[in-house]
VOGU-3710 file (C-alpha; in Angstrom, 3 decimals, decimal comma):
1> mafpnrtvll> 35,491/-11,752/3,966  32,963/-10,223/1,644  30,600/-7,605/3,192  27,546/-7,060/1,345  26,517/-3,729/0,110  24,403/-0,946/1,449  21,094/-2,270/-0,555  21,535/-6,068/0,336  22,192/-5,094/3,785  19,185/-3,039/4,210
11> silgsiasla> 17,113/-5,968/2,292  18,094/-8,555/4,813  17,528/-5,934/7,886  14,001/-5,535/6,388  13,373/-9,061/5,693  14,506/-9,504/9,978  12,243/-6,747/10,954  9,006/-7,891/8,978  9,546/-11,476/10,366  10,156/-10,257/14,045
21> ngcsyeprea> 6,859/-8,332/13,750  5,125/-11,113/12,377  4,606/-9,470/9,418  5,476/-10,663/5,345  6,313/-7,032/4,297  7,632/-4,067/6,242  6,504/-0,927/4,474  8,028/1,478/7,018  10,997/2,961/5,537  10,699/0,326/2,582
31> tiasthhsly> 13,106/0,863/-0,407  13,059/-0,917/-3,784  15,300/-3,352/-2,894  13,826/-4,705/0,160  10,401/-4,876/-1,410  11,816/-7,015/-4,499  13,762/-8,907/-1,205  10,380/-9,982/-0,315  8,831/-10,379/-3,390  11,583/-12,534/-4,940
41> tglttcrevv> 11,997/-14,720/-2,222  8,077/-15,654/-1,732  8,188/-13,824/2,186  4,975/-11,420/0,426  2,808/-11,028/-2,569  2,390/-7,869/-4,332  -0,968/-7,788/-3,265  0,303/-7,571/0,648  2,676/-4,930/-0,421  0,172/-2,255/-1,988
51> ssflsrietl> -2,499/-2,933/0,695  0,005/-2,466/3,079  0,215/0,868/2,122  -3,318/1,521/1,196  -3,533/0,921/4,556  -1,061/2,770/5,853  -2,679/6,069/3,762  -6,266/5,116/5,085  -5,376/5,188/8,633  -2,405/7,638/8,825
61> nnhtnailtl> -3,276/10,467/5,950  -4,973/12,674/8,354  -1,458/13,448/10,373  -0,523/14,894/6,978  -3,145/15,262/4,542  -0,886/14,700/1,784  -3,261/12,132/-0,516  -5,514/13,361/-2,984  -6,786/10,005/-4,844  -6,069/6,579/-4,918
71> nphaltiads> -5,779/4,677/-7,833  -9,354/1,801/-7,754  -7,258/-0,251/-10,100  -3,958/-0,785/-7,617  -5,032/-4,343/-6,565  -6,118/-5,484/-9,875  -2,636/-4,127/-11,078  -0,753/-6,191/-8,089  -3,082/-9,382/-8,459  -1,831/-9,769/-12,163
81> mdirlqsnna> 1,785/-9,224/-11,061  1,137/-11,766/-8,709  0,130/-14,473/-11,290  3,531/-13,702/-12,869  5,384/-14,028/-9,575  3,399/-17,565/-9,298  4,067/-18,672/-12,682  8,035/-18,299/-11,785  8,718/-15,964/-15,099  11,106/-13,591/-14,036
91> sgfgplfcip> 11,817/-12,606/-17,318  10,751/-8,985/-18,322  10,471/-8,108/-14,812  11,328/-4,144/-14,690  13,577/-2,134/-12,157  10,182/-0,885/-10,733  8,207/-4,134/-10,748  5,239/-4,015/-7,840  6,893/-0,785/-6,391  3,736/1,510/-4,831
101> tllkdnwdti> 4,847/5,165/-6,440  2,995/8,026/-5,923  2,483/10,938/-8,390  2,515/14,399/-7,977  -1,006/15,513/-9,340  0,173/17,473/-12,537  1,057/14,431/-14,062  -1,451/12,658/-16,548  -2,030/9,066/-15,899  -5,199/7,497/-17,206
111> empttganly> -6,210/6,077/-14,301  -7,386/9,563/-12,233  -7,807/12,942/-13,012  -5,268/15,408/-13,185  -6,221/18,220/-11,200  -3,228/20,148/-10,172  -4,815/20,206/-6,949  -7,009/22,958/-8,603  -11,133/22,673/-8,037  -11,497/23,643/-11,487
121> lnasqptida> -9,825/21,079/-12,834  -11,049/18,602/-10,918  -12,813/16,500/-13,764  -9,919/16,905/-16,348  -9,371/13,255/-17,476  -6,341/12,341/-19,308  -6,604/9,843/-22,070  -3,524/8,678/-22,177  -0,472/8,752/-20,071  2,324/11,247/-19,957
131> pataalkkag> 5,393/9,349/-21,370  7,015/9,787/-18,037  3,993/7,779/-16,987  4,141/5,485/-19,028  7,918/4,417/-18,448  6,997/4,302/-15,201  4,265/1,583/-15,846  6,514/-0,253/-18,477  9,305/-0,860/-15,639  6,548/-2,405/-13,290
141> aiiigkanlh> 5,505/0,512/-11,154  1,967/0,370/-9,915  0,576/3,818/-9,607  -1,264/3,657/-6,392  -2,482/7,362/-5,945  -1,629/11,093/-6,576  -0,204/13,647/-4,292  -1,835/17,143/-3,004  0,335/20,008/-4,523  0,540/23,707/-3,906
151> elalegltvs> -2,139/24,381/-6,261  -0,558/24,312/-9,759  2,690/23,978/-8,489  2,789/27,934/-8,297  4,451/27,935/-4,543  6,000/26,129/-2,072  3,576/26,305/0,936  1,387/22,990/-0,625  -2,054/24,292/0,108  -4,671/24,052/-2,463
161> slggqtinpy> -8,309/24,815/-3,041  -8,748/20,682/-3,664  -6,744/19,443/-1,142  -6,271/21,974/1,586  -3,233/22,272/3,460  -0,725/19,238/3,368  1,302/19,376/6,768  4,999/18,804/7,589  5,166/15,317/9,236  7,785/16,225/11,287
171> dytrtpggss> 6,367/19,486/12,687  2,358/20,099/12,173  2,861/23,716/12,569  4,940/24,203/9,323  4,613/23,465/5,596  5,780/20,321/4,110  7,926/22,615/1,159  6,295/22,521/-2,237  4,865/22,502/-4,542  5,791/18,662/-4,743
181> ggtgaavaas> 5,163/18,994/-0,571  2,356/16,150/-1,077  4,805/13,678/-2,705  7,486/14,847/0,144  5,339/14,561/3,257  3,907/10,890/1,912  6,821/9,578/1,304  8,363/10,600/4,668  5,386/8,968/6,266  6,124/5,732/4,037
191> favwgtgtdt> 2,604/6,255/2,001  4,531/4,778/-0,766  8,361/3,702/-1,780  8,903/6,421/-3,418  7,318/9,291/-5,757  7,497/11,982/-8,291  7,325/15,665/-8,457  8,014/18,836/-11,253  10,277/21,793/-10,140  9,993/25,001/-12,092
201> vnslrspasa> 11,890/26,932/-9,131  12,214/24,631/-6,092  9,375/22,003/-5,981  11,241/18,662/-6,140  14,613/20,193/-3,821  12,216/22,248/-1,301  9,721/18,879/0,032  13,167/16,847/-0,088  14,962/19,045/2,267  11,666/19,637/4,247
211> nslfscrptr> 11,161/15,873/4,529  14,731/14,584/5,159  14,434/12,922/1,755  16,733/12,659/-1,459  15,494/14,054/-4,908  17,104/14,611/-8,210  16,350/17,850/-10,441  17,586/16,471/-13,738  19,764/18,489/-16,634  17,155/20,177/-18,824
221> glisragiip> 16,105/17,865/-21,446  17,117/14,632/-19,572  13,389/13,798/-19,061  10,526/14,631/-21,277  7,885/17,173/-19,508  4,818/16,003/-21,607  1,395/15,342/-20,505  2,319/17,381/-17,228  0,707/20,449/-16,093  3,342/23,110/-17,154
231> isytqdaigp> 4,341/26,509/-16,060  7,811/27,466/-17,826  9,187/26,175/-20,973  12,677/27,196/-19,858  12,550/26,128/-16,234  9,922/23,368/-15,954  11,694/19,688/-14,587  10,322/16,313/-13,380  12,070/13,661/-11,087  12,114/11,448/-8,231
241> iarsvedvat> 11,747/12,222/-4,557  12,916/9,056/-2,619  14,348/7,920/1,180  17,459/6,437/-0,274  20,070/7,518/-3,317  19,561/4,135/-4,892  15,822/4,733/-5,279  16,488/8,149/-6,599  19,289/6,638/-9,334  16,422/3,899/-10,299
251> altvlasvgy> 13,530/5,928/-10,437  15,867/8,239/-12,822  17,460/5,469/-14,865  13,549/4,667/-15,818  12,238/8,227/-16,170  15,211/9,003/-18,522  14,512/5,995/-20,796  11,520/7,821/-22,458  14,365/9,513/-24,653  13,608/11,886/-27,789
261> deddnttalv> 10,021/12,943/-27,460  8,868/15,320/-30,077  6,169/16,391/-27,642  9,327/18,280/-25,796  11,929/19,256/-28,245  14,450/19,892/-25,290  14,879/15,869/-25,012  16,839/16,881/-28,398  19,463/18,433/-26,313  20,538/15,012/-24,659
271> pagsrgvdyt> 24,169/14,321/-26,167  24,576/10,747/-27,083  26,663/9,350/-24,257  24,237/10,995/-21,703  21,443/8,554/-23,042  20,362/5,260/-21,793  22,333/5,484/-18,941  21,983/2,766/-16,203  22,619/5,398/-13,088  22,293/2,335/-10,505
281> vgltqgslkg> 25,596/0,468/-12,045  28,358/2,948/-11,064  26,613/4,134/-7,479  28,765/2,928/-5,438  32,016/3,275/-7,450  32,374/6,692/-6,584  34,632/8,726/-3,751  34,545/11,788/-1,869  38,492/11,646/-1,642  39,758/14,355/-3,880
291> irfgliegff> 36,574/16,014/-4,791  36,485/20,129/-4,917  33,062/21,534/-4,088  32,446/25,004/-4,304  30,155/26,010/-1,491  28,472/29,051/-2,453  28,372/31,534/0,367  25,693/33,749/-1,183  23,220/31,071/-0,293  23,426/31,388/3,519
301> nrtaspettp> 21,825/33,440/5,634  24,336/34,124/8,372  22,001/36,040/10,839  21,610/33,867/13,909  18,309/32,961/14,512  16,115/30,026/15,571  15,280/29,716/12,146  18,578/30,311/10,383  20,953/28,765/13,034  20,412/25,416/12,882
311> vneamanita> 20,717/25,277/8,769  24,086/26,946/9,265  25,235/24,296/11,916  24,049/21,536/10,115  26,047/23,015/7,337  29,128/23,233/9,047  28,790/19,668/10,025  28,451/18,440/6,851  31,075/20,064/5,166  33,614/19,021/8,120
321> klwaagativ> 32,778/15,521/7,338  33,436/16,236/3,653  36,847/17,645/4,532  37,462/14,623/7,039  36,261/12,072/3,807  39,131/13,456/1,711  37,089/16,547/-0,404  38,388/20,133/-0,458  35,670/22,782/0,184  35,997/26,136/-1,985
331> pitdslynat> 34,330/29,096/-0,535  32,390/30,849/-3,354  32,050/34,222/-2,195  31,270/35,687/-6,098  28,310/38,253/-5,839  26,397/37,007/-8,704  25,290/34,027/-6,312  22,466/36,031/-4,622  19,402/34,203/-4,870  17,037/37,159/-4,547
341> aiakldtqry> 18,759/39,018/-7,359  18,550/35,932/-9,768  15,255/35,868/-9,313  14,643/38,409/-11,504  15,233/36,436/-14,260  12,688/34,006/-13,547  10,339/33,188/-16,886  7,334/32,122/-15,708  5,751/35,452/-16,243  5,851/35,156/-19,623
351> eyreemntyl> 5,632/31,528/-20,510  2,774/30,314/-18,120  0,181/31,595/-20,152  0,990/29,824/-23,626  2,351/26,739/-22,067  -0,960/26,208/-19,817  -3,185/27,185/-22,993  -1,250/24,218/-24,729  -2,093/21,815/-21,621  -5,540/22,645/-21,260
361> qrpslsgprp> -6,110/22,049/-25,096  -4,115/18,714/-25,287  -6,474/16,251/-27,547  -5,994/13,913/-25,098  -7,513/15,305/-22,352  -11,543/14,687/-21,597  -13,841/16,003/-18,988  -15,452/19,624/-18,298  -12,279/22,105/-17,817  -10,974/25,540/-18,935
371> ktldelyatp> -9,365/25,572/-22,062  -7,133/28,821/-21,440  -5,079/30,216/-18,425  -7,619/33,270/-18,881  -10,864/30,939/-18,633  -9,019/29,407/-15,228  -8,334/32,631/-13,925  -11,977/34,415/-14,791  -13,023/32,987/-11,600  -16,910/32,550/-12,775
381> pgkflvipse> -19,919/32,615/-10,186  -19,086/30,008/-7,812  -15,765/29,262/-8,948  -12,645/29,742/-6,335  -8,778/29,530/-6,786  -6,570/29,442/-3,315  -4,031/31,493/-5,432  -6,432/34,259/-7,380  -5,084/36,599/-10,177  -3,692/39,040/-7,858
391> yeyvntalvs> -0,891/36,788/-7,178  1,809/38,995/-8,663  3,529/36,960/-11,574  -0,082/35,062/-12,646  -1,403/38,445/-12,643  1,231/39,486/-15,137  1,443/36,295/-17,103  -2,444/36,826/-17,810  -1,147/39,872/-20,245  2,167/38,950/-20,759
401> stsntsyatv> 3,895/36,579/-23,305  7,192/35,608/-25,102  6,673/38,367/-27,295  7,312/40,674/-24,717  10,550/42,711/-24,957  11,525/42,277/-21,578  11,360/38,639/-22,228  14,328/38,850/-24,770  16,273/40,897/-22,178  15,942/38,021/-19,673
411> ktgiqnltla> 16,799/35,280/-21,616  19,944/36,803/-22,262  20,520/37,425/-18,832  19,859/33,695/-18,108  22,632/33,015/-21,089  25,092/34,792/-19,121  24,261/33,857/-16,100  24,720/29,815/-17,520  28,287/31,073/-18,867  28,837/32,461/-15,449
421> lqetftahnl> 28,092/29,561/-13,647  30,611/27,545/-16,009  32,994/29,848/-15,356  32,883/29,358/-11,916  33,295/25,534/-11,783  36,326/26,171/-14,445  38,091/28,887/-12,573  37,708/26,738/-9,075  38,209/23,513/-10,762  35,105/22,188/-9,172
431> damiypeqkn> 33,426/19,117/-9,530  30,118/20,203/-7,875  28,517/23,455/-6,110  26,797/23,213/-2,803  24,906/24,798/-0,387  21,466/24,656/1,925  18,355/24,170/-0,445  16,635/26,625/2,418  18,580/29,611/4,288  15,967/28,872/7,455
441> lvvpigspsq> 13,870/26,263/8,441  10,554/25,097/6,233  8,302/28,253/7,058  4,947/27,648/9,325  1,663/27,097/8,208  -0,243/30,374/6,932  3,454/31,698/5,919  2,922/34,187/2,673  5,349/32,279/0,903  8,261/29,858/1,290
451> sgrngilaal> 10,903/32,589/2,191  14,825/31,275/1,925  15,232/28,669/-0,794  18,196/28,510/-3,378  16,633/26,561/-6,020  16,533/29,467/-8,961  20,117/29,053/-9,865  19,782/25,483/-11,211  16,154/26,493/-12,368  17,328/29,132/-14,847
461> tgspvvtvpv> 20,648/27,451/-15,934  18,556/23,920/-16,291  21,925/22,389/-14,056  21,261/18,928/-12,697  20,913/19,118/-8,384  20,733/16,334/-5,933  19,045/16,893/-2,908  20,349/15,296/0,441  19,280/15,158/4,011  22,121/16,853/6,154
471> gfspatetap> 20,432/17,310/9,496  17,879/18,436/11,464  16,946/21,138/14,410  16,916/20,902/17,815  13,768/19,331/18,853  10,779/20,784/19,881  7,214/20,623/21,293  5,821/20,257/17,742  8,745/18,628/16,268  9,653/15,727/18,422
481> kgvpigmeil> 12,707/14,751/16,030  13,478/18,390/14,616  13,110/19,853/11,456  15,016/18,350/8,633  17,575/20,481/6,588  18,438/19,038/3,394  21,644/20,186/1,027  21,663/20,906/-2,888  24,476/19,587/-5,003  24,841/21,057/-7,814
491> grawteelll> 27,002/19,950/-11,318  27,498/20,956/-14,861  25,181/19,534/-17,505  24,774/15,966/-17,908  26,800/15,027/-14,440  23,656/12,942/-13,123  25,780/10,162/-12,538  28,442/11,914/-10,817  26,178/14,008/-8,518  24,626/10,485/-7,422
501> qlawgvqglg> 27,415/8,902/-6,609  28,551/12,109/-4,562  24,957/11,794/-2,952  25,875/8,154/-2,280  28,787/9,120/-0,625  27,126/11,848/1,666  24,843/8,980/2,514  27,470/7,116/3,922  28,777/9,713/5,949  26,317/8,499/8,676
511> rvrktpewae> 22,455/8,251/8,376  20,573/11,128/8,890  17,331/10,384/7,841  14,493/9,984/10,518  11,112/8,528/10,382  8,480/11,019/11,690  7,351/10,344/15,099  3,701/9,119/14,532  4,895/7,320/11,253  6,563/4,845/13,308
521> revevrgfee> 2,823/3,090/14,015  2,795/-0,652/13,003  -0,437/-0,475/10,550  -2,937/-3,440/10,596  -3,057/-4,487/6,510  -6,643/-4,407/5,812  -7,628/-7,355/3,177  -9,456/-4,933/0,976  -11,719/-6,105/-1,596  -10,817/-3,183/-4,162
531> avpgvtpkkd> -8,681/-0,242/-3,693  -10,101/2,819/-2,239  -11,246/5,024/-5,079  -10,088/8,151/-3,226  -9,434/9,921/-0,095  -11,513/12,612/1,480  -9,428/15,664/1,211  -9,534/18,479/3,712  -10,577/21,400/1,675  -11,206/23,285/5,218
541> nipeaypvgv> -7,684/22,950/6,142  -6,506/25,715/4,851  -5,173/28,847/7,074  -7,275/32,114/7,372  -4,834/33,782/4,593  -6,520/31,662/1,984  -10,270/32,494/2,202  -12,214/29,145/1,404  -14,503/29,399/-1,924  -17,356/26,860/-2,795
551> l> -16,969/24,994/-5,909
//
C-alpha cells in the first residue's frame, strides 16, 4: 500500500481539522500545501484565506507586536484570485498562488512604505518592487503586510523607533531574535503562511532559531538584493522563514528565479548548474545515512548554566538522532572556528555608508527621507533614532569607507577564512557542518545585545545555511512551552539543494516545532470590507535601555 508523502498528509490533516472546527480554512500552522489543498478542492476562497490571517493579526498582534503595516489592497488581490479560481482556469497558477506572505520592512514593495522600522523613513515610498518582491507576486503570493525588525537591521533584539519592541511569542520576557524578529514572531504565531528576512550576520537564522522555525540563508549571489535596505555588499543576503522545510524550499525556488540582476552584480556569480533549480523536486529524495557532518566545537559554550545547558542538551539529542539515522558526526576542533575572533572581519563598518547612500538616492524612492547615512544620523531637532550614532560600528561607518587601508586587510582575511573553510570540508570529507545558531537561549528584553550567536562564519564566507528547530528549554512560568533552540546546517557554495534535503531529513527525525500557547487560540474570521490599512505599533513598548524620543 502506498502512503501519502508528508506534504499531502499535512494537507489532508489540515482539511480535517478545519471541518472539525466548523471552519473552511485553518490558518494555524497552515502550509503552502494545506492552503492550496483547501483552495483547489473548493473548501475555501482566497478572500477567506487572507481574511483569516488579517483577523489573527488584528486579534493577537498585541501579544507579540510583530506587525508594522498591513497591505490595504490585500483583499482586492484575493478577490481577483477568486475570480480565476471560479473560472476553473488553473493554468498559470504560480507556486505561491494566494499564499499570505509577510515582508520584513526593509524590502521594497509599491503598496507600503519601506521604513526599516525607523521613524525618519516612515514616508519613504518605493515606486517599483524589489526584484525579489516582484518574483513573489509573479508566483502568486499576496503580500499582506510588513513586519517589525531591529531598526535598520543593525542588531538582533528587534526593537525600533517605529515599531517598539517585538516580543518572543514563546516567552514574553525575551526578544524574538533578529534583526528579522518581526517576521519570525509573526510566522511562529501564524500571522501568515511564511515571511521574508534579510541576513547580514545572523538575521535570518537568529529569529528562526528563537521561534522554532526553518530558514535559508542562500549562497552569496543566488538571490538579488536590489531594492532592499542594505548594510554590507559583502555580507547581505535575503531569504525565507517558514514553519516547514517544504515551504522554505518553495519560497527559495521563487526568490532565486530572479536570476541575473544588473543592479546586484553578485548574481553573476551563480554557475549555470545552479540557475533555475526547483528545490522542491528532490527534497524528499535525500537520506541522512552516510552523511558526514562536521560538529564545530568552537561554537558551543560548554559552561553549564540555565541559558547554555538547554542548548547543549538539544544539540546532544539531535546529534544522537543523526548517528542513529546512519550519519557520522566529526568533531571540528580547529581554533579557527571562534565566532568572536572571526567577527573582527566584519565588513559592515566599511560598507554601510556607501551602500545606504546608494539606496536612499534610488530614483525609484519617493516621499520625504534623508538622502545619505550622515543625514539619517544627524538627528535634527525633533528626530530620534533608537540606535544612535554612538553605536560603535555605525559611528565608525560615518567616517569610514571601502577606501580605508584596513578594509583591504579585512577582505584578505575573509578570503583566507573562506579558503580555510573549504580546506576543513575537504580534509574531513564533510557534506555539511552543524552547530547551534546561538550558544545560549535568546536573550531577555532590555539586553544590550543578542549575545552568543554563531552566524558570522556563513555571513563572511557567503556560504549557504539552513536553520532547523532542534529543541526547547524546560518550561517556565513565562515560557509555558519552553524557549526554542535552533541548529544551523552549513554547506559549500551552491549546495542549497543538499542542505534542504538534510533539513528535511532532520525534520523527519521527529516533530520539534510547537505552536506558541496563546497562538493556539481559534480566532473568528471577520468579514473585512477592505484590508486594514495599518496597525498601531507600540512605540512606547521599548525598554528603558532605549529612551524614546519624539518624531
